[in-house]
C-alpha positions in Angstrom: -0.1 0.1 0.1 1.7 3.3 -0.9 1.7 6.4 1.7 -1.0 8.2 0.0 -3.5 5.4 0.1 -2.5 4.8 4.0 -3.2 8.5 4.6 -6.4 8.3 2.9 -7.3 5.3 4.9 -6.1 7.0 8.4 -7.9 10.0 7.5 -11.3 7.9 6.6 -10.8 5.9 9.7 -10.8 9.1 11.7 -14.0 10.6 9.8 -15.8 7.7 10.7 -15.1 6.9 13.9 -16.1 10.7 14.5 -19.3 10.0 12.9 -20.0 6.6 15.2 -19.7 9.0 17.8 -21.9 11.4 16.7 -24.4 9.1 15.9 -24.1 7.3 19.5 -24.8 10.8 20.8 -27.7 10.9 18.8 -29.3 7.8 20.0 -28.5 9.2 24.1 -30.4 12.2 22.6 -33.6 10.3 21.3 -33.5 8.2 24.3 -33.6 11.6 26.7 -36.6 13.3 24.3 -38.4 9.9 24.8 -38.2 10.0 28.5 -39.1 13.7 28.8 -42.3 13.2 26.8 -43.1 10.0 28.8 -42.4 12.1 32.0 -44.3 15.1 30.6 -47.5 13.4 29.5 -47.6 11.1 32.5 -47.3 13.8 35.2 -50.0 16.0 33.1 -52.6 13.0 33.1 -52.1 11.9 36.3 -52.3 15.5 37.7 -55.8 15.5 36.0 -56.9 12.2 37.3 -55.6 12.8 40.9 -58.4 16.2 40.2 -61.0 14.2 38.5 -63.6 14.9 41.4 -62.9 18.7 41.7 -60.9 21.3 40.6 -61.0 20.5 37.2 -61.4 23.4 34.4 -62.8 20.8 31.7 -66.1 19.0 32.3 -65.4 15.2 33.0 -67.1 14.5 29.6 -64.6 16.2 27.8 -61.3 15.7 29.9 -61.7 11.7 29.8 -61.7 11.5 26.0 -58.7 14.3 26.1 -56.7 12.0 28.7 -57.1 8.5 26.6 -56.0 10.4 23.4 -52.9 11.9 25.3 -52.1 8.9 27.1 -51.0 7.4 23.6 -48.6 9.9 22.7 -45.6 8.7 25.1 -46.1 5.2 23.3 -46.1 6.5 19.6 -43.3 8.8 20.1 -41.1 6.2 21.7 -42.1 3.7 19.1 -40.9 6.4 16.6 -37.9 7.3 18.4 -37.1 3.6 19.0 -37.1 2.7 15.2 -35.2 5.6 14.5 -32.2 4.3 16.6 -32.8 1.0 15.5 -31.8 2.6 11.8 -28.9 4.4 13.5 -27.7 1.1 15.3 -27.6 -0.4 12.0 -25.6 2.5 10.5 -23.3 2.2 12.9 -22.6 -1.4 12.5 -21.9 -1.2 9.2 -19.2 1.6 9.7 -17.9 -0.9 12.3 -17.8 -3.5 9.9 -15.9 -1.4 7.0 -13.6 0.2 9.8 -12.8 -3.3 11.1 -11.6 -4.0 7.4 -9.3 -1.0 7.7 -7.9 -2.1 10.7 -6.8 -5.5 9.3 -5.4 -3.6 6.5 -3.1 -1.9 9.0 -2.7 -4.7 11.8 -2.5 -7.5 9.0 0.6 -9.9 10.1 0.5 -9.0 13.7 0.2 -11.9 16.1 -2.8 -12.5 17.9 -3.0 -13.7 21.1 -5.5 -14.4 24.0 -6.0 -11.1 25.4 -3.9 -9.1 23.4 -5.9 -8.2 20.3 -5.2 -5.2 18.2 -7.5 -2.5 16.8 -10.9 -1.4 18.6 -13.2 -3.2 16.4 -11.3 -6.6 16.7 -11.0 -5.8 20.5 -14.8 -5.1 20.7 -15.6 -7.9 18.8 -13.2 -10.4 20.6 -15.0 -9.4 23.9 -18.2 -9.5 22.4 -19.1 -6.0 23.9 -21.0 -5.1 20.8 -23.8 -7.2 21.7 -23.8 -6.4 25.4 -24.0 -2.8 24.7 -26.9 -3.4 22.1 -28.8 -5.6 24.4 -28.9 -3.4 27.1 -30.4 -0.6 24.5 -33.1 -3.0 23.3 -33.6 -3.7 27.0 -34.2 0.3 27.9 -36.2 0.9 24.8 -38.4 -2.2 25.7 -38.9 -0.7 29.2 -39.8 2.8 27.8 -42.4 1.0 25.4 -44.0 -0.9 28.5 -44.0 2.6 30.7 -45.9 4.1 27.9 -48.4 1.2 27.7 -48.7 1.4 31.6 -49.6 5.1 31.2 -52.2 3.9 28.7 -53.7 1.3 30.7 -53.6 3.3 34.0 -55.5 5.9 32.1 -57.8 4.0 30.7 -58.7 1.9 34.0 -59.0 5.1 35.6 -61.1 7.0 33.5 -63.7 4.1 33.2 
């Protein structure tokens, strides 16, 4: 490999690593937004449910359908954010596979020994940390969906 090719691959490697960092930051941002929507809607709904018999500015007949409609917002938002995060993770995986190929070009010929793996993608794959990270992300998103569904159930049950 010529020097200009090496330089190109190293710059590309840096650029893609930065892209992965930005994409991971975006997934965290979407998790925060989703949690914020869940918390705000749940707080408002439960505040209105507690005030049901008294202190209600809207008549009960108008409030109940409104609460039922609003109770669906968290699950819809969380589902949409979850799908977008899934697509981001697929993009990260795709970039990671390419970064692994770049690492192989530069690390080719180095002897691999147990617990001595070279290159981040190699190390991450060897320690099986990708599945660990992704599995916990799945658990987190499923938990958000479950909380959102619980809000719907509580709203419908309380207003019945």
